[in-house]
N, C-alpha and C positions, 0 to 999 in steps of 0.2 A: 265429923264424918271423914273418912279417908278418901283421898282422891281416887276416883274410879279408874284412872289410867294406871295408877300404881297397883291397884288391885289386879288389873289385867296383867301387868308385868309380873306380879307375884305368881299369879296362876300360870303364866307361861314358863316361868323359871322352875316351878315345881317338878315337871318331868325331866328337867336338866340334871337333877340329882341322880335319877335312874339312868339317864343317858351317860353320865360320867362313870357310874358303876359298870354299865355295859361296855363302855370303851376300855376300861381297865381290864375287864375280863377278856375282851377281844385281843388286847395286846399280849396277855399271858397265854391265851389259847393259840395265837399265831406262833408264839415261841414253842409251845408244846408240839404243834404240828411240825415245826422245823426240827425238833429233837427226834421225833419219830422218823422223819425222813433221814436224818443223819445216822440214826441207829440202823436203819435198813441198809444204808450204804456201808457202815462198818461191818455188819454181819456178812454182807455180800463179799467184801474184801477179805474177811477172815475165812469165809467158806472157800473162796478161790485158792487161798493158801492151803487149807486143809485137804483139798482134793489133789494137790500135787504129790509127787513121790516123797518129798521132804516133809510135807504136812501130814501125810498118812503115817509117817514114822513117829510123829509127836505122841507123847503120852495122852491117852484118852481121846485121840482125834475122832474116833467113831462116835463117842459119847458127845463130844462137842458139836459135831455135825448134826447129830440128832437134836441137841438143844437148840441149835440155830433154826433147823427146819420146824421144830415145835413152836418157836417164837414167831415165825412169820405170820400165821393166821391171827395171832393175838395183836401183832403190830398193825396188820390190815384192819382189824376191828377197831383198834385205838384210833387209827387214822379216820375211819368212817365216823366214829363217835365225835371226834374233834371237828370234822367238817360239819356235821349236824349241829353241834353246839355253836359253831361260828355262824351258821345260817340263822339259828334261833336268835343269837345275839345281834346280828345285823338287822334282822326283822324287828327286834325290840327297839333298836335305835331309830329305825324308820318310823315305827308306830308312835314312839314318844315325841319325835320331832314333828310329826304330823299333828299330834295332839296340841303341841305349842302353837303351831301355825293356825290351827282351827280356832284356838282360844283367841289369839291375836287378831286373826282375820274377822271373826264375828264381832269383836269389840270395835274394830276399825270400821266395819260396815254398819255397826249399830244393830246387828241382827242377833237373835237368840241362837246360840250354838246347839242347844238341845242336849240330848244325852250322848251324842256322837263322840265328843272329846273324852268323856268319861269312859265310854266303851273302848275307845282306842288306847287310852292309858291303861286300862285293865288288861287288854290284850297285850300291850307292850310289856307290862310287868309280868304277865304270865309267860311270855316268850323269854324274858330275862331269867325267870325262875327255871324254866325248862332247860335253857342253856347251861345254867349252873348245875342242875341235876345231872345232865349228861357229863359234865366235867368231873363230877364226883365219881361216876362210873368209870370214866377213863383213868382216873387216879388209882382206883383199885386194880385195874388191869395192869397198869404200870408197876405198881407195888408187887403184884404177883410175879411178874416177869423178873423183877429185880431179885426177889427171894429165890427164884429158880437159879438165877445166875450165881448168887452167893452160895447156894448149895452145891453147884457144880464146882465152884472154886474150892470149897471145903473138900470135895471128893478129889480134886486135883492135888490139894495139899496133902490129903491122906496118901495119895499115890507116891508123893515125894516125902513121906513121913520121916525118913532118915534125916532130912534137912531141917526139920522143925521139932520144936519141943512138943511132946504129946499133950501136955497140959494146955498149951496155947491152942492146939487144934481142937481139943475138947471144949474149951471156952468159946472159941469161934463158932463151933457147931451149935452149942447151946444158944448163943446170941442170935444166930440165924433162925433157929427153930422158934424162938420167942416172938419174932417179928411177924 
Protein backbone atom coordinates (compact mmCIF):
# COMPACT_ATOMS: atom_id res chain seq x y z
CA UNK A 1 0.00 0.00 0.00
CA UNK A 2 1.33 3.42 -0.92
CA UNK A 3 2.27 5.92 1.74
CA UNK A 4 -0.72 8.19 2.46
CA UNK A 5 1.57 11.25 2.58
CA UNK A 6 2.84 10.55 -0.92
CA UNK A 7 -0.73 10.19 -2.16
CA UNK A 8 -1.52 13.60 -0.69
CA UNK A 9 1.55 15.13 -2.35
CA UNK A 10 0.56 13.55 -5.64
CA UNK A 11 -2.93 14.97 -5.32
CA UNK A 12 -1.50 18.41 -4.46
CA UNK A 13 0.84 18.38 -7.45
CA UNK A 14 -1.86 17.47 -9.98
CA UNK A 15 -3.23 21.06 -10.14
CA UNK A 16 0.35 22.28 -10.62
CA UNK A 17 0.33 20.99 -14.19
CA UNK A 18 -2.60 23.28 -14.97
CA UNK A 19 -0.97 26.10 -12.99
CA UNK A 20 2.12 25.74 -15.16
CA UNK A 21 0.01 25.92 -18.33
CA UNK A 22 -1.81 28.98 -17.04
CA UNK A 23 1.51 30.61 -16.17
CA UNK A 24 2.82 30.04 -19.67
CA UNK A 25 -0.34 31.53 -21.16
CA UNK A 26 -0.07 34.51 -18.79
CA UNK A 27 3.46 35.26 -19.97
CA UNK A 28 2.49 35.15 -23.64
CA UNK A 29 -0.70 37.13 -22.96
CA UNK A 30 1.24 39.82 -21.16
CA UNK A 31 3.49 40.03 -24.20
CA UNK A 32 0.42 40.35 -26.45
CA UNK A 33 -0.87 43.25 -24.38
CA UNK A 34 2.52 44.92 -24.72
CA UNK A 35 2.40 44.48 -28.50
CA UNK A 36 -1.05 46.07 -28.67
CA UNK A 37 0.18 49.00 -26.59
CA UNK A 38 3.26 49.37 -28.80
CA UNK A 39 1.08 49.23 -31.93
CA UNK A 40 -1.17 52.01 -30.65
CA UNK A 41 1.91 54.13 -29.97
CA UNK A 42 3.25 53.44 -33.48
CA UNK A 43 -0.05 54.37 -35.07
CA UNK A 44 -0.23 57.53 -32.98
CA UNK A 45 3.25 58.56 -34.10
CA UNK A 46 2.46 57.78 -37.74
CA UNK A 47 -0.85 59.64 -37.58
CA UNK A 48 0.93 62.70 -36.17
CA UNK A 49 3.21 62.64 -39.21
CA UNK A 50 0.33 62.17 -41.65
CA UNK A 51 -1.52 65.25 -40.40
CA UNK A 52 1.45 67.54 -41.00
CA UNK A 53 1.80 69.39 -44.32
CA UNK A 54 4.57 67.01 -45.39
CA UNK A 55 2.57 63.97 -44.31
CA UNK A 56 -0.53 65.06 -46.20
CA UNK A 57 1.61 65.23 -49.35
CA UNK A 58 2.56 61.55 -49.06
CA UNK A 59 0.98 59.11 -51.47
CA UNK A 60 -2.31 57.72 -50.13
CA UNK A 61 -1.97 59.69 -46.87
CA UNK A 62 -5.75 60.03 -46.59
CA UNK A 63 -6.21 56.26 -47.06
CA UNK A 64 -3.54 55.52 -44.49
CA UNK A 65 -5.18 57.86 -41.97
CA UNK A 66 -8.49 56.05 -42.57
CA UNK A 67 -6.76 52.71 -42.04
CA UNK A 68 -5.27 53.93 -38.76
CA UNK A 69 -8.61 55.26 -37.49
CA UNK A 70 -10.29 52.02 -38.56
CA UNK A 71 -7.75 49.98 -36.57
CA UNK A 72 -8.21 51.85 -33.28
CA UNK A 73 -11.52 50.25 -32.24
CA UNK A 74 -10.14 46.82 -33.10
CA UNK A 75 -7.01 47.48 -31.04
CA UNK A 76 -9.20 48.64 -28.14
CA UNK A 77 -11.24 45.44 -28.45
CA UNK A 78 -8.09 43.32 -28.56
CA UNK A 79 -6.84 45.07 -25.44
CA UNK A 80 -10.11 44.39 -23.60
CA UNK A 81 -10.10 40.74 -24.65
CA UNK A 82 -6.51 40.33 -23.51
CA UNK A 83 -7.27 41.88 -20.12
CA UNK A 84 -10.27 39.55 -19.72
CA UNK A 85 -8.11 36.59 -20.67
CA UNK A 86 -5.44 37.60 -18.16
CA UNK A 87 -8.09 37.96 -15.45
CA UNK A 88 -9.44 34.48 -16.26
CA UNK A 89 -5.92 33.03 -16.22
CA UNK A 90 -5.04 34.66 -12.89
CA UNK A 91 -8.31 33.38 -11.47
CA UNK A 92 -7.45 29.90 -12.75
CA UNK A 93 -4.07 30.02 -11.01
CA UNK A 94 -5.66 31.20 -7.75
CA UNK A 95 -8.32 28.48 -7.82
CA UNK A 96 -5.82 25.76 -8.64
CA UNK A 97 -3.41 26.88 -5.91
CA UNK A 98 -6.32 26.97 -3.48
CA UNK A 99 -7.18 23.42 -4.56
CA UNK A 100 -3.68 22.25 -3.65
CA UNK A 101 -3.82 24.07 -0.32
CA UNK A 102 -7.16 22.49 0.54
CA UNK A 103 -5.90 19.01 -0.35
CA UNK A 104 -2.76 19.46 1.74
CA UNK A 105 -4.55 21.19 4.60
CA UNK A 106 -7.25 18.54 4.90
CA UNK A 107 -4.62 15.78 4.95
CA UNK A 108 -2.56 17.66 7.52
CA UNK A 109 -5.58 18.18 9.75
CA UNK A 110 -6.85 14.66 9.17
CA UNK A 111 -10.19 15.98 7.97
CA UNK A 112 -12.20 15.06 4.93
CA UNK A 113 -11.90 17.74 2.26
CA UNK A 114 -15.18 16.75 0.68
CA UNK A 115 -16.05 17.90 -2.83
CA UNK A 116 -14.68 21.44 -2.44
CA UNK A 117 -11.18 20.77 -3.88
CA UNK A 118 -12.72 19.00 -6.86
CA UNK A 119 -15.16 21.86 -7.43
CA UNK A 120 -12.32 24.40 -7.19
CA UNK A 121 -10.18 22.38 -9.60
CA UNK A 122 -13.05 22.21 -12.09
CA UNK A 123 -13.64 25.96 -11.75
CA UNK A 124 -9.91 26.60 -12.22
CA UNK A 125 -9.76 24.40 -15.31
CA UNK A 126 -12.87 26.11 -16.70
CA UNK A 127 -11.32 29.53 -16.10
CA UNK A 128 -8.15 28.36 -17.87
CA UNK A 129 -10.22 27.15 -20.83
CA UNK A 130 -12.14 30.45 -20.96
CA UNK A 131 -8.89 32.42 -20.98
CA UNK A 132 -7.53 30.27 -23.82
CA UNK A 133 -10.75 30.75 -25.78
CA UNK A 134 -10.53 34.52 -25.39
CA UNK A 135 -6.96 34.40 -26.68
CA UNK A 136 -8.11 32.56 -29.79
CA UNK A 137 -10.61 35.38 -30.47
CA UNK A 138 -7.88 37.96 -29.98
CA UNK A 139 -5.63 36.11 -32.42
CA UNK A 140 -8.30 36.29 -35.10
CA UNK A 141 -8.67 40.06 -34.58
CA UNK A 142 -4.93 40.49 -34.83
CA UNK A 143 -4.78 38.47 -38.05
CA UNK A 144 -7.60 40.51 -39.59
CA UNK A 145 -5.78 43.76 -38.83
CA UNK A 146 -2.58 42.38 -40.32
CA UNK A 147 -4.41 41.38 -43.52
CA UNK A 148 -5.82 44.91 -43.84
CA UNK A 149 -2.35 46.40 -43.45
CA UNK A 150 -0.96 44.04 -46.07
CA UNK A 151 -3.76 45.02 -48.46
CA UNK A 152 -2.94 48.69 -47.88
CA UNK A 153 0.72 48.01 -48.65
CA UNK A 154 -0.31 46.32 -51.88
CA UNK A 155 -2.40 49.40 -52.74
CA UNK A 156 0.60 51.59 -51.95
CA UNK A 157 2.74 49.34 -54.13
CA UNK A 158 0.21 49.67 -56.96
CA UNK A 159 0.47 53.44 -56.58
CA UNK A 160 4.20 53.18 -57.19
CA UNK A 161 3.75 50.44 -59.80
CA UNK A 162 6.40 51.94 -62.03
CA UNK A 163 8.98 51.00 -59.42
CA UNK A 164 7.88 47.36 -59.20
CA UNK A 165 7.51 44.39 -61.43
CA UNK A 166 3.77 43.93 -62.14
CA UNK A 167 4.12 40.14 -61.75
CA UNK A 168 5.56 40.69 -58.29
CA UNK A 169 2.61 42.91 -57.31
CA UNK A 170 0.10 40.36 -58.66
CA UNK A 171 1.81 37.58 -56.72
CA UNK A 172 1.81 39.65 -53.53
CA UNK A 173 -1.87 40.56 -53.96
CA UNK A 174 -2.81 36.89 -54.43
CA UNK A 175 -0.78 35.88 -51.36
CA UNK A 176 -2.57 38.42 -49.17
CA UNK A 177 -5.99 37.44 -50.48
CA UNK A 178 -5.36 33.77 -49.64
CA UNK A 179 -4.52 34.44 -45.98
